N, C-alpha and C positions, 0 to 999 in steps of 0.2 A: 733473745740470747739466753742460753742455758747457764745456770749457776749451780754450784754444789750446795746442797742443803743437808743439814743433820736433822733428822726427824725423830720424834719420840711419840709412839702411839701406845695407848693402854686400853685394855678391855677389863672392866670391873665386873666381878662375879657377884651374885646375890649374897654370898657369905662374906664379902669384903675382900676376898683375895683378888690379886691383880696380875694379869698377864701383860707384859710390856715388851715392846720391840723398839730398838734404837737402830735406825737405818740411815745410810748416806745415799742420797739420790741426786741425780742431775736433772733439773727441771727449769722451765721458763718462769714459773710463778710459785708462790706459796701454795695455792690450791692444787697445782699439778704435783708438787712435792708430796702433799698429803695423799692425793690419789695414788701416786706411785708407791708410796710407803704402805698404804692400805692394801693394795694388791699384793705386795710382798708379805705383809702380815698374814693375809689369808692363805698364801702359798705355804708359809712356814707352819701355820697351824695345821694345814693338811698333811705336811710332811711329818710333823710330830705325832699326829693322830695315827699314822700308819707305822711309826717307828716302834711302838710298844715299849718293851723293856730295854730296847737298844738306845733309848735317849741318854745322852751323856750330859752331865752338868759340868760346865767349864768354869763357873764362877759362883761363889756363894757369899751370902751376907746374913748373919744371924744376930738378932738383937735380943738380949735378955731383958725382961720386964717391959717390953714395948706394949703400947696400947693402940687400939684401932682409933682412927680419927673419924 
């Protein structure tokens, strides 16, 4: 039986930057939820790659004096 899952995936870049996706998926298991969210993550990255300058930033958070962990 399918359940709703809230998933969070992150890709860490070599310079310490992080690209993160939060997605809601309906799946029968945790593993399937991760698979569905991963497929969505890859699709979103593809869309962003072709958007160029048209990418819109809908939410921001800036911290002054923050240090990398």
